N, CA, C and O atoms as a Tinker XYZ file with bonds, in Angstrom:
   300  protein
     1  N    135.135000   35.412000   -1.058000    73     2
     2  CA   135.731000   34.470000   -0.133000    64     1     3
     3  C    134.979000   34.469000    1.194000    63     2     4     5
     4  O    134.680000   33.407000    1.739000    81     3
     5  N    134.674000   35.649000    1.709000    73     3     6
     6  CA   133.959000   35.742000    2.988000    64     5     7
     7  C    132.537000   35.195000    2.862000    63     6     8     9
     8  O    131.987000   34.651000    3.819000    81     7
     9  N    131.947000   35.344000    1.672000    73     7    10
    10  CA   130.591000   34.851000    1.456000    64     9    11
    11  C    130.537000   33.330000    1.579000    63    10    12    13
    12  O    129.525000   32.784000    2.019000    81    11
    13  N    131.595000   32.651000    1.205000    73    11    14
    14  CA   131.637000   31.196000    1.326000    64    13    15
    15  C    131.585000   30.768000    2.789000    63    14    16    17
    16  O    130.900000   29.808000    3.142000    81    15
    17  N    132.317000   31.491000    3.637000    73    15    18
    18  CA   132.316000   31.163000    5.059000    64    17    19
    19  C    130.945000   31.400000    5.685000    63    18    20    21
    20  O    130.492000   30.619000    6.521000    81    19
    21  N    130.300000   32.467000    5.279000    73    19    22
    22  CA   128.963000   32.773000    5.805000    64    21    23
    23  C    127.973000   31.704000    5.360000    63    22    24    25
    24  O    127.155000   31.247000    6.159000    81    23
    25  N    128.037000   31.303000    4.101000    73    23    26
    26  CA   127.143000   30.270000    3.581000    64    25    27
    27  C    127.365000   28.938000    4.295000    63    26    28    29
    28  O    126.404000   28.260000    4.660000    81    27
    29  N    128.628000   28.564000    4.495000    73    27    30
    30  CA   128.941000   27.319000    5.198000    64    29    31
    31  C    128.452000   27.380000    6.642000    63    30    32    33
    32  O    127.896000   26.407000    7.152000    81    31
    33  N    128.656000   28.522000    7.302000    73    31    34
    34  CA   128.174000   28.690000    8.677000    64    33    35
    35  C    126.660000   28.536000    8.756000    63    34    36    37
    36  O    126.150000   27.861000    9.651000    81    35
    37  N    125.946000   29.152000    7.834000    73    35    38
    38  CA   124.477000   29.084000    7.843000    64    37    39
    39  C    124.013000   27.652000    7.614000    63    38    40    41
    40  O    123.087000   27.198000    8.285000    81    39
    41  N    124.625000   26.935000    6.693000    73    39    42
    42  CA   124.237000   25.547000    6.437000    64    41    43
    43  C    124.535000   24.646000    7.629000    63    42    44    45
    44  O    123.714000   23.805000    7.997000    81    43
    45  N    125.710000   24.821000    8.231000    73    43    46
    46  CA   126.051000   24.012000    9.406000    64    45    47
    47  C    125.111000   24.337000   10.561000    63    46    48    49
    48  O    124.665000   23.434000   11.269000    81    47
    49  N    124.810000   25.607000   10.753000    73    47    50
    50  CA   123.884000   26.008000   11.812000    64    49    51
    51  C    122.505000   25.393000   11.568000    63    50    52    53
    52  O    121.868000   24.915000   12.507000    81    51
    53  N    122.040000   25.401000   10.314000    73    51    54
    54  CA   120.750000   24.809000    9.980000    64    53    55
    55  C    120.713000   23.318000   10.269000    63    54    56    57
    56  O    119.714000   22.807000   10.774000    81    55
    57  N    121.801000   22.613000    9.950000    73    55    58
    58  CA   121.869000   21.174000   10.202000    64    57    59
    59  C    121.853000   20.902000   11.708000    63    58    60    61
    60  O    121.154000   19.999000   12.167000    81    59
    61  N    122.620000   21.677000   12.475000    73    59    62
    62  CA   122.656000   21.486000   13.926000    64    61    63
    63  C    121.283000   21.749000   14.542000    63    62    64    65
    64  O    120.816000   20.966000   15.369000    81    63
    65  N    120.641000   22.838000   14.148000    73    63    66
    66  CA   119.302000   23.148000   14.666000    64    65    67
    67  C    118.321000   22.050000   14.255000    63    66    68    69
    68  O    117.461000   21.666000   15.047000    81    67
    69  N    118.437000   21.545000   13.038000    73    67    70
    70  CA   117.569000   20.461000   12.573000    64    69    71
    71  C    117.739000   19.192000   13.387000    63    70    72    73
    72  O    116.752000   18.546000   13.738000    81    71
    73  N    118.979000   18.825000   13.694000    73    71    74
    74  CA   119.236000   17.618000   14.493000    64    73    75
    75  C    118.731000   17.773000   15.926000    63    74    76    77
    76  O    118.129000   16.852000   16.478000    81    75
    77  N    118.973000   18.921000   16.517000    73    75    78
    78  CA   118.487000   19.156000   17.883000    64    77    79
    79  C    116.959000   19.187000   17.899000    63    78    80    81
    80  O    116.336000   18.694000   18.839000    81    79
    81  N    116.363000   19.762000   16.864000    73    79    82
    82  CA   114.898000   19.787000   16.766000    64    81    83
    83  C    114.325000   18.381000   16.642000    63    82    84    85
    84  O    113.295000   18.067000   17.238000    81    83
    85  N    114.998000   17.539000   15.866000    73    83    86
    86  CA   114.536000   16.159000   15.737000    64    85    87
    87  C    114.625000   15.439000   17.079000    63    86    88    89
    88  O    113.698000   14.729000   17.469000    81    87
    89  N    115.739000   15.623000   17.782000    73    87    90
    90  CA   115.906000   14.986000   19.089000    64    89    91
    91  C    114.822000   15.455000   20.061000    63    90    92    93
    92  O    114.215000   14.639000   20.754000    81    91
    93  N    114.580000   16.758000   20.114000    73    91    94
    94  CA   113.523000   17.275000   20.987000    64    93    95
    95  C    112.144000   16.848000   20.491000    63    94    96    97
    96  O    111.248000   16.585000   21.293000    81    95
    97  N    111.974000   16.780000   19.176000    73    95    98
    98  CA   110.700000   16.395000   18.597000    64    97    99
    99  C    110.294000   14.975000   18.941000    63    98   100   101
   100  O    109.105000   14.662000   18.992000    81    99
   101  N    111.281000   14.106000   19.179000    73    99   102
   102  CA   110.958000   12.732000   19.586000    64   101   103
   103  C    110.230000   12.712000   20.917000    63   102   104   105
   104  O    109.366000   11.861000   21.133000    81   103
   105  N    110.557000   13.622000   21.806000    73   103   106
   106  CA   109.916000   13.672000   23.121000    64   105   107
   107  C    108.733000   14.627000   23.174000    63   106   108   109
   108  O    107.793000   14.410000   23.940000    81   107
   109  N    108.770000   15.684000   22.365000    73   107   110
   110  CA   107.804000   16.761000   22.505000    64   109   111
   111  C    106.665000   16.726000   21.491000    63   110   112   113
   112  O    105.641000   17.376000   21.702000    81   111
   113  N    106.820000   15.983000   20.398000    73   111   114
   114  CA   105.781000   15.942000   19.366000    64   113   115
   115  C    105.530000   14.507000   18.935000    63   114   116   117
   116  O    106.258000   13.593000   19.321000    81   115
   117  N    104.504000   14.324000   18.142000    73   115   118
   118  CA   104.224000   13.014000   17.574000    64   117   119
   119  C    104.806000   12.880000   16.176000    63   118   120   121
   120  O    104.748000   11.803000   15.583000    81   119
   121  N    105.365000   13.956000   15.645000    73   119   122
   122  CA   105.976000   13.946000   14.317000    64   121   123
   123  C    107.394000   14.523000   14.403000    63   122   124   125
   124  O    107.612000   15.681000   14.047000    81   123
   125  N    108.356000   13.722000   14.872000    73   123   126
   126  CA   109.715000   14.250000   15.041000    64   125   127
   127  C    110.414000   14.603000   13.730000    63   126   128   129
   128  O    111.244000   15.512000   13.705000    81   127
   129  N    110.099000   13.910000   12.654000    73   127   130
   130  CA   110.737000   14.222000   11.374000    64   129   131
   131  C    110.309000   15.606000   10.905000    63   130   132   133
   132  O    111.133000   16.387000   10.429000    81   131
   133  N    109.022000   15.907000   11.039000    73   131   134
   134  CA   108.529000   17.230000   10.672000    64   133   135
   135  C    109.170000   18.307000   11.542000    63   134   136   137
   136  O    109.508000   19.383000   11.049000    81   135
   137  N    109.337000   18.025000   12.827000    73   135   138
   138  CA   109.996000   18.976000   13.724000    64   137   139
   139  C    111.443000   19.197000   13.291000    63   138   140   141
   140  O    111.933000   20.325000   13.343000    81   139
   141  N    112.130000   18.149000   12.868000    73   139   142
   142  CA   113.508000   18.277000   12.407000    64   141   143
   143  C    113.630000   19.071000   11.123000    63   142   144   145
   144  O    114.516000   19.916000   10.993000    81   143
   145  N    112.743000   18.806000   10.172000    73   143   146
   146  CA   112.773000   19.532000    8.898000    64   145   147
   147  C    112.454000   21.009000    9.131000    63   146   148   149
   148  O    113.113000   21.888000    8.576000    81   147
   149  N    111.457000   21.271000    9.941000    73   147   150
   150  CA   111.106000   22.651000   10.254000    64   149   151
   151  C    112.260000   23.346000   10.978000    63   150   152   153
   152  O    112.538000   24.520000   10.730000    81   151
   153  N    112.930000   22.617000   11.873000    73   151   154
   154  CA   114.085000   23.174000   12.558000    64   153   155
   155  C    115.211000   23.512000   11.590000    63   154   156   157
   156  O    115.861000   24.547000   11.732000    81   155
   157  N    115.447000   22.643000   10.603000    73   155   158
   158  CA   116.482000   22.920000    9.606000    64   157   159
   159  C    116.145000   24.170000    8.807000    63   158   160   161
   160  O    116.992000   25.043000    8.625000    81   159
   161  N    114.905000   24.254000    8.330000    73   159   162
   162  CA   114.498000   25.409000    7.514000    64   161   163
   163  C    114.600000   26.695000    8.326000    63   162   164   165
   164  O    115.136000   27.694000    7.846000    81   163
   165  N    114.089000   26.671000    9.548000    73   163   166
   166  CA   114.169000   27.873000   10.384000    64   165   167
   167  C    115.596000   28.142000   10.840000    63   166   168   169
   168  O    115.948000   29.287000   11.122000    81   167
   169  N    116.417000   27.110000   10.916000    73   167   170
   170  CA   117.808000   27.275000   11.301000    64   169   171
   171  C    118.643000   27.987000   10.257000    63   170   172   173
   172  O    119.736000   28.462000   10.564000    81   171
   173  N    118.152000   28.072000    9.026000    73   171   174
   174  CA   118.869000   28.808000    7.991000    64   173   175
   175  C    118.880000   30.307000    8.291000    63   174   176   177
   176  O    119.744000   31.034000    7.802000    81   175
   177  N    117.931000   30.762000    9.083000    73   175   178
   178  CA   117.938000   32.127000    9.618000    64   177   179
   179  C    118.149000   31.956000   11.119000    63   178   180   181
   180  O    117.195000   31.673000   11.844000    81   179
   181  N    119.372000   32.121000   11.592000    73   179   182
   182  CA   119.742000   31.706000   12.947000    64   181   183
   183  C    118.812000   32.178000   14.070000    63   182   184   185
   184  O    118.538000   31.406000   14.988000    81   183
   185  N    118.331000   33.386000   14.027000    73   183   186
   186  CA   117.479000   33.855000   15.124000    64   185   187
   187  C    116.158000   33.087000   15.160000    63   186   188   189
   188  O    115.639000   32.802000   16.239000    81   187
   189  N    115.614000   32.752000   13.995000    73   187   190
   190  CA   114.376000   31.962000   13.949000    64   189   191
   191  C    114.620000   30.540000   14.452000    63   190   192   193
   192  O    113.764000   29.960000   15.121000    81   191
   193  N    115.776000   29.985000   14.134000    73   191   194
   194  CA   116.112000   28.647000   14.611000    64   193   195
   195  C    116.223000   28.593000   16.121000    63   194   196   197
   196  O    115.759000   27.641000   16.748000    81   195
   197  N    116.833000   29.605000   16.707000    73   195   198
   198  CA   116.969000   29.646000   18.167000    64   197   199
   199  C    115.609000   29.823000   18.828000    63   198   200   201
   200  O    115.318000   29.179000   19.836000    81   199
   201  N    114.784000   30.687000   18.269000    73   199   202
   202  CA   113.431000   30.888000   18.819000    64   201   203
   203  C    112.639000   29.591000   18.730000    63   202   204   205
   204  O    111.932000   29.239000   19.674000    81   203
   205  N    112.744000   28.872000   17.612000    73   203   206
   206  CA   112.031000   27.607000   17.446000    64   205   207
   207  C    112.479000   26.582000   18.484000    63   206   208   209
   208  O    111.651000   25.868000   19.051000    81   207
   209  N    113.793000   26.507000   18.737000    73   207   210
   210  CA   114.288000   25.573000   19.751000    64   209   211
   211  C    113.768000   25.928000   21.141000    63   210   212   213
   212  O    113.409000   25.037000   21.911000    81   211
   213  N    113.724000   27.199000   21.464000    73   211   214
   214  CA   113.216000   27.612000   22.780000    64   213   215
   215  C    111.752000   27.223000   22.922000    63   214   216   217
   216  O    111.342000   26.708000   23.962000    81   215
   217  N    110.964000   27.466000   21.880000    73   215   218
   218  CA   109.539000   27.098000   21.929000    64   217   219
   219  C    109.386000   25.583000   22.062000    63   218   220   221
   220  O    108.536000   25.105000   22.815000    81   219
   221  N    110.195000   24.842000   21.343000    73   219   222
   222  CA   110.129000   23.378000   21.403000    64   221   223
   223  C    110.558000   22.860000   22.773000    63   222   224   225
   224  O    109.988000   21.891000   23.275000    81   223
   225  N    111.546000   23.489000   23.374000    73   223   226
   226  CA   111.991000   23.075000   24.713000    64   225   227
   227  C    110.924000   23.336000   25.772000    63   226   228   229
   228  O    110.771000   22.555000   26.711000    81   227
   229  N    110.192000   24.428000   25.620000    73   227   230
   230  CA   109.185000   24.791000   26.616000    64   229   231
   231  C    107.894000   23.985000   26.483000    63   230   232   233
   232  O    107.054000   23.998000   27.383000    81   231
   233  N    107.738000   23.289000   25.365000    73   231   234
   234  CA   106.540000   22.481000   25.139000    64   233   235
   235  C    106.565000   21.260000   26.058000    63   234   236   237
   236  O    107.628000   20.703000   26.332000    81   235
   237  N    105.404000   20.853000   26.524000    73   235   238
   238  CA   105.318000   19.684000   27.399000    64   237   239
   239  C    105.580000   18.403000   26.617000    63   238   240   241
   240  O    105.319000   18.327000   25.417000    81   239
   241  N    106.101000   17.397000   27.321000    73   239   242
   242  CA   106.362000   16.106000   26.698000    64   241   243
   243  C    105.055000   15.423000   26.309000    63   242   244   245
   244  O    104.039000   15.552000   26.993000    81   243
   245  N    105.104000   14.699000   25.201000    73   243   246
   246  CA   103.957000   13.924000   24.746000    64   245   247
   247  C    104.076000   12.535000   25.351000    63   246   248   249
   248  O    105.148000   11.931000   25.319000    81   247
   249  N    102.990000   12.030000   25.897000    73   247   250
   250  CA   102.993000   10.684000   26.468000    64   249   251
   251  C    102.900000    9.700000   25.317000    63   250   252   253
   252  O    102.000000    9.795000   24.482000    81   251
   253  N    103.833000    8.753000   25.273000    73   251   254
   254  CA   103.836000    7.781000   24.184000    64   253   255
   255  C    102.736000    6.746000   24.393000    63   254   256   257
   256  O    102.251000    6.561000   25.510000    81   255
   257  N    102.348000    6.076000   23.320000    73   255   258
   258  CA   101.302000    5.063000   23.388000    64   257   259
   259  C    101.739000    3.865000   24.215000    63   258   260   261
   260  O    100.925000    3.281000   24.930000    81   259
   261  N    103.008000    3.490000   24.129000    73   259   262
   262  CA   103.505000    2.347000   24.896000    64   261   263
   263  C    103.377000    2.615000   26.387000    63   262   264   265
   264  O    102.983000    1.735000   27.153000    81   263
   265  N    103.711000    3.828000   26.793000    73   263   266
   266  CA   103.635000    4.172000   28.201000    64   265   267
   267  C    102.187000    4.174000   28.680000    63   266   268   269
   268  O    101.901000    3.658000   29.761000    81   267
   269  N    101.275000    4.738000   27.905000    73   267   270
   270  CA    99.880000    4.797000   28.328000    64   269   271
   271  C     99.256000    3.410000   28.339000    63   270   272   273
   272  O     98.422000    3.127000   29.199000    81   271
   273  N     99.638000    2.527000   27.400000    73   271   274
   274  CA    99.102000    1.164000   27.398000    64   273   275
   275  C     99.580000    0.391000   28.613000    63   274   276   277
   276  O     98.808000   -0.354000   29.217000    81   275
   277  N    100.853000    0.559000   28.981000    73   275   278
   278  CA   101.402000   -0.138000   30.131000    64   277   279
   279  C    100.749000    0.322000   31.438000    63   278   280   281
   280  O    100.478000   -0.503000   32.311000    81   279
   281  N    100.500000    1.587000   31.580000    73   279   282
   282  CA    99.899000    2.081000   32.821000    64   281   283
   283  C     98.438000    1.665000   32.904000    63   282   284   285
   284  O     97.942000    1.398000   33.999000    81   283
   285  N     97.730000    1.603000   31.768000    73   283   286
   286  CA    96.337000    1.177000   31.780000    64   285   287
   287  C     96.255000   -0.316000   32.093000    63   286   288   289
   288  O     95.330000   -0.750000   32.779000    81   287
   289  N     97.198000   -1.097000   31.605000    73   287   290
   290  CA    97.186000   -2.544000   31.861000    64   289   291
   291  C     97.468000   -2.833000   33.337000    63   290   292   293
   292  O     96.953000   -3.802000   33.895000    81   291
   293  N     98.280000   -1.998000   33.957000    73   291   294
   294  CA    98.622000   -2.218000   35.368000    64   293   295
   295  C     97.500000   -1.797000   36.299000    63   294   296   297
   296  O     97.479000   -2.219000   37.455000    81   295
   297  N     96.574000   -0.985000   35.838000    73   295   298
   298  CA    95.465000   -0.553000   36.686000    64   297   299
   299  C     94.466000   -1.615000   36.733000    63   298   300
   300  O     93.438000   -1.467000   37.394000    81   299
C-alpha cells in the first residue's frame, strides 16, 4: 500500500519537474521539448530533478530569432 503512494509521488514529481523544465526551456534553450523530456526523466529521481532545474534556471536566456531580426532591422 505504501509503495503505491511512493510510486504516485514520484510520477507526479516527474511530471511537475518536466512541465517546469519545458517552461524554462522555452526561454533558456532552443529545444524546449527536449528540456521538458529530460526534466521528466531526471524528475523521477527527485534530487536529480531539482539539480537540473537549478542548472536550467542559472543558464542565460537565449535570444530568439524574432527579437534579433527586429533589432537588426531597426539599426
